[in-house]
C-alpha positions as CSV (number, residue, x, y, z in Angstrom):
1,X,3.4,184.0,311.9
2,X,4.8,180.8,310.3
3,X,2.7,181.1,307.3
4,X,4.3,184.7,306.7
5,X,7.6,183.8,307.0
6,X,7.2,180.6,305.1
7,X,5.5,182.7,302.4
8,X,8.2,185.6,302.6
9,X,10.9,182.5,302.4
10,X,9.0,181.3,298.9
11,X,9.0,184.8,297.6
12,X,12.7,185.0,298.5
13,X,13.4,181.5,296.9
14,X,11.1,182.6,293.6
15,X,13.0,185.7,293.3
16,X,16.3,184.0,293.8
17,X,15.6,181.1,291.1
18,X,14.3,184.2,288.6
19,X,17.7,185.9,289.5
20,X,19.7,182.8,288.9
21,X,18.1,182.1,285.8
22,X,18.7,185.7,284.3
23,X,22.4,185.1,285.5
24,X,22.1,181.9,283.3
25,X,20.8,183.8,280.2
26,X,23.7,186.3,280.9
27,X,26.4,183.5,280.9
28,X,25.2,181.9,277.9
29,X,25.0,185.3,276.0
30,X,28.5,186.0,277.0
31,X,29.6,182.6,275.8
32,X,28.3,182.7,272.4
33,X,29.7,186.5,272.2
34,X,32.8,184.9,273.3
35,X,32.9,182.0,270.9
36,X,32.0,185.0,268.0
37,X,34.9,187.0,269.2
38,X,37.2,184.0,269.3
39,X,35.9,182.9,265.2
40,X,36.4,186.4,264.5
41,X,39.9,186.6,266.1
42,X,40.7,183.2,264.4
43,X,39.5,184.4,261.1
44,X,41.6,187.3,261.5
45,X,44.9,185.6,262.3
46,X,44.6,183.4,259.3
47,X,43.8,186.7,257.2
48,X,47.4,187.9,258.6
49,X,48.9,184.9,258.2
50,X,47.7,185.1,254.2
51,X,48.9,188.6,254.2
52,X,52.2,187.6,255.5
53,X,52.7,184.8,253.4
54,X,51.7,187.0,250.2
55,X,54.2,189.7,251.6
56,X,57.1,187.1,251.8
57,X,56.1,186.0,247.8
58,X,56.0,189.7,247.1
59,X,59.4,190.1,248.2
60,X,60.8,187.2,246.3
61,X,59.2,188.1,243.3
62,X,60.6,191.6,243.8
63,X,64.1,189.7,244.6
64,X,64.3,187.9,241.2
65,X,62.7,190.8,239.3
66,X,65.8,193.0,240.8
67,X,68.0,190.1,239.6
68,X,66.6,190.3,236.1
69,X,67.3,193.9,235.7
70,X,70.8,193.4,236.7
71,X,70.8,190.6,234.1
72,X,69.3,193.0,231.5
73,X,71.9,195.7,232.2
74,X,74.7,193.3,232.1
75,X,73.5,192.1,228.8
76,X,72.7,195.9,227.5
77,X,76.4,196.5,228.4
78,X,77.9,193.5,226.9
79,X,75.8,194.4,223.9
80,X,76.9,197.6,223.6
81,X,80.7,196.5,224.2
82,X,80.0,194.1,221.2
83,X,78.8,196.9,219.0
84,X,81.8,198.9,219.9
85,X,84.2,196.2,219.0
86,X,82.0,195.6,215.8
87,X,82.8,199.1,214.8
88,X,86.5,199.3,215.2
89,X,86.7,195.8,213.2
90,X,84.5,197.2,210.1
91,X,87.4,199.2,208.8
92,X,90.2,196.6,209.5
93,X,87.6,194.0,207.9
94,X,87.1,196.7,204.7
95,X,90.6,197.3,204.4
96,X,91.2,193.6,204.6
97,X,88.5,192.9,201.8
98,X,90.3,195.7,199.8
99,X,93.8,193.9,200.2
100,X,92.3,190.4,199.1
101,X,90.8,191.8,196.1
102,X,93.9,193.7,195.5
103,X,96.0,190.7,195.7
104,X,93.4,188.6,193.5
105,X,93.8,191.2,191.0
106,X,97.3,190.9,191.5
107,X,97.5,187.4,191.0
108,X,95.3,187.7,188.0
109,X,97.2,190.3,186.4
110,X,100.5,188.0,186.7
111,X,98.5,185.0,185.7
112,X,97.6,187.0,182.7
113,X,101.1,188.2,181.8
114,X,102.6,184.9,182.6
115,X,99.7,183.1,180.8
């Protein structure tokens, strides 16, 4: 009877050891999976940070581009105003040239007469 009990206890211990070994394997697998998930999460966070930095840089570039567009518009407006002023000054300029030519011809005629 003691031998039967001892054999039963021995079998129970063996069964418990097998179960414990299985639990150890399960824990190791979970640790490995957990490490994988952690690495994947850290990689995802790094990628998100890179995307955030890229988005911030893109916003800066867009702001600079908008500033440049406004500058181009202002420059085009200034050029248009200058062109209008030039157009309005051309007739005056032509009149001045005509006046100078007339004055030169009068002076030349007077010199010839006074001669």
